[in-house]
C-alpha positions in Angstrom: 88.0 136.4 165.0 88.7 140.0 164.1 91.9 139.4 162.1 90.0 136.3 160.6 88.7 136.4 156.2 86.0 134.8 155.0 85.2 134.4 151.1 81.8 133.0 149.8 82.2 130.9 146.6 79.3 129.4 144.7 75.9 129.1 144.6 73.2 132.4 144.1 73.4 135.9 145.9 70.5 134.5 148.0 72.7 131.6 149.2 75.6 133.8 149.6 73.7 136.1 151.8 72.2 133.0 154.2 75.8 131.3 154.1 77.1 135.0 155.4 74.2 135.7 158.1 74.5 132.2 159.5 78.5 132.4 159.8 77.8 135.8 161.5 76.0 134.8 164.4 78.8 132.3 165.4 81.6 134.6 164.3 79.9 138.0 164.3 83.7 140.1 163.9 84.4 137.9 160.7 85.3 140.1 157.9 83.7 138.7 154.7 85.8 139.5 151.5 84.2 140.5 148.2 86.0 139.5 144.8 87.4 142.9 144.4 89.1 141.7 147.9 90.5 138.9 147.4 93.9 138.2 147.3 96.5 135.6 148.1 99.9 136.9 149.5 99.4 140.2 148.0 98.4 138.8 144.7 94.9 139.4 143.1 93.2 135.9 142.4 89.8 137.2 140.6 90.1 139.9 137.6 87.9 142.3 140.1 90.7 142.7 142.2 93.0 143.6 139.2 92.2 147.6 138.8 92.7 148.2 142.5 95.5 146.2 142.9 97.7 147.6 139.9 96.1 151.1 141.1 97.7 150.5 144.5 100.8 149.6 143.1 101.0 153.1 140.7 99.8 154.8 143.4 103.5 153.3 145.3 105.0 154.1 142.7 104.1 157.4 142.2 105.7 158.1 146.2 108.7 156.8 145.3 109.3 158.9 142.4 108.6 162.1 144.7 111.3 160.4 146.8 113.8 159.5 144.1 114.0 163.4 143.4 115.7 164.3 146.3 118.8 161.7 145.2 122.0 162.2 143.0 121.3 161.1 139.2 122.8 157.6 139.7 121.7 156.5 142.3 117.8 157.8 141.6 118.3 155.7 138.8 120.0 152.6 139.9 117.2 152.2 142.6 114.6 152.6 140.1 115.9 150.3 137.9 117.1 147.5 140.6 114.5 147.9 143.6 111.5 150.3 142.9 109.5 149.7 140.0 109.2 146.5 138.0 111.0 144.7 141.0 107.9 145.6 143.3 105.7 144.5 140.5 106.8 141.5 139.3 105.5 139.1 141.9 102.2 140.3 140.9 102.7 139.7 137.0 103.7 136.5 137.6 101.0 135.3 140.0 98.0 136.9 138.2 97.1 137.5 134.5 97.3 141.2 134.7 98.4 141.5 131.3 94.7 141.7 130.5 95.0 145.5 131.6 97.4 147.2 129.3 95.8 150.2 130.2 96.3 150.0 133.8 100.0 148.9 133.5 100.5 151.4 131.0 100.0 154.0 133.8 102.2 152.3 136.1 104.9 152.6 132.7 103.6 156.6 132.4 104.9 156.9 136.1 108.6 155.3 135.7 108.8 157.2 132.3 107.9 160.6 134.2 110.5 159.7 137.1 113.2 158.8 134.3 112.9 162.5 132.7 112.8 163.8 136.3 115.9 162.4 137.3 117.9 162.8 133.8 116.2 165.9 133.0 115.5 165.6 129.2 113.0 165.3 127.1 111.8 161.5 126.3 109.7 161.1 123.2 107.8 158.1 122.5 110.7 157.0 120.4 113.1 157.3 123.3 111.1 155.9 126.0 111.4 152.7 123.3 115.0 152.3 123.6 115.2 153.6 127.4 113.1 150.4 128.5 115.0 147.7 126.4 117.5 145.9 128.1 121.1 146.9 128.2 121.9 144.5 126.0 120.1 145.7 123.4 121.1 149.4 124.1 118.5 150.4 126.8 118.8 151.4 130.2 117.4 148.2 131.2 114.1 150.1 132.9 111.4 147.2 131.7 108.4 148.4 131.2 105.4 146.4 132.9 103.0 146.2 129.5 105.8 144.7 127.9 106.8 142.1 130.3 103.6 140.7 132.1 102.5 138.2 129.7 106.4 136.4 129.5 105.9 136.7 133.4 102.8 135.0 133.8 103.4 132.2 131.2 106.9 131.6 132.7 105.3 131.0 135.6 102.6 128.7 135.1 105.2 126.4 133.3 107.3 126.5 136.1 104.0 125.5 138.3 103.3 122.6 136.3 105.3 119.8 137.8 103.9 120.6 141.1 100.5 121.1 139.8 100.6 118.1 137.7 101.8 115.9 141.1 98.4 117.0 142.7 95.9 117.4 140.0 96.3 114.2 137.4 94.4 115.4 134.4 95.9 119.1 135.0 96.6 120.5 131.3 98.4 123.4 131.0 98.0 124.0 127.5 94.2 124.3 127.9 94.8 126.6 130.7 96.8 129.6 129.6 95.5 129.1 125.9 94.8 132.7 125.9 98.0 133.3 126.8 99.8 131.9 124.6 98.0 132.8 121.7 98.2 136.2 122.7 102.2 135.6 122.7 102.4 134.5 119.7 100.8 137.6 118.4 102.8 139.8 120.2 106.0 138.2 119.2 105.4 137.2 115.7 107.3 133.6 116.4 106.5 130.2 117.7 106.1 129.3 120.9 109.2 127.6 122.8 110.4 123.9 122.8 107.8 122.9 125.8 111.0 121.6 128.2 112.2 125.3 128.0 109.0 127.1 128.8 110.1 127.8 132.6 112.8 130.7 131.4 110.9 133.7 131.5 114.1 135.0 129.2 112.7 132.4 126.5 108.9 134.4 126.5 110.6 137.6 126.9 113.5 137.5 123.8 111.2 137.7 120.8 109.3 140.8 122.3 112.3 142.4 123.0 114.0 141.6 119.6 110.7 143.0 118.2 110.9 146.2 119.7 114.5 146.8 119.3 114.0 146.3 115.6 110.9 149.0 115.8 113.4 151.5 117.4 116.2 151.0 114.9 113.8 151.5 111.9 112.6 154.6 113.7 
């Protein structure tokens, strides 16, 4: 049982302590998880675990950034865009509502920005960084910011799981589940929600926000 873990949910703190004590007598090597430790396949389940998870991803990004400096610029930018930064975080963005922690996502993005500055040996103002983080089709380098893509990724993931969850939970209401996310998206994008049957596509959640940032870059 040394590799087994247990999380006690519900009840008062006293009841949880009693439960842990009883289980501990039977399985002395069992590890008990706290709210901040509770992960499922690497994705944090409760908000208490979001900061530590994002901070660890940022630390890993910093380590990778130091190693990219040893490569040629073209190879480094390719790996930066396609392998080592946002692709490493996208699973968590889709599984957990980490969009609620923009400051931590911004820290991750700043590591990406610093890495691009180092690789390209250029000064990068806020305006240049905004353009750099746009998709290639919009004149950027496609180095997308986690802070910008977190909400579209999470919304698309929720609606993608709607059919499966509805088959198991008869009264499942996806609209009520992600009402806050949808309101935040409308505020960020400035447009109406996508058509219900198209909400499974992350691109449709992402495009209006991209367009808004693109127009801001053009106007600056």
